[in-house]
N, C-alpha and C positions, 0 to 999 in steps of 0.2 A: 458870221459875216467876214471876219478876218481871214478865215481859211478860203472863202470864195474869192475874195479880192486877191489873195496871194496866188491862188490857182489860176486866176485870169491874168496874172502877171501885171497887175495894176500898181504894185508896190513901186514907189519912186516916180510915179506919174500922177502928180496932183491934179492935172487937168482932167484925167479920166475919172478920178474920184469925185471931182467937182461935177462932172457930167452925170455920174451915177447919183450923187446927192440931189441934183436938180430933177432927175427922173423920179426918185422916191418922193420928193416934195410935190411934184406935179400930180402924182398918182394917189396921194393921200390927202385927207381932209386937213384943213388948217389946224385943227385941234391936236393933231399928231406931230406937227412940224417941230416943236421944241424937243420932243423925245427923239425924233429922227436925227436932228442936228447933234444932240448929245451923244447918240450912238456913233455917228460919224466922227465926232471929236475923239471919242475913246478909241475907235478903230485907228484913226490917224496916229494917236499917241502910241498904241500898241505896235503898229508897224514901224514906227520911227524910234521907239525906245523898247526893244524886246526885253522881256523879263530875264534876269540872270538866274541861272540855277542856284539853288541854295548851296552854301558851302557844307561839305560833310561835317557832321558833328562827331567829336571824339567819343569813344566808348565811355560809358559811365561805369565806374567801378567802385 
């Protein structure tokens, strides 16, 4: 989902993500809404706090 949002250039446009969330919620049963909201929260976090690459480890000797 993160890749799709990035490819559609929705990054930095919270109103578009909100519209997409509303669409997902309207298309799915109430029993799935909590999961959908959790996924959108995770996507928002990943888009706004990208993971940093791990620092290279020194060779063990």
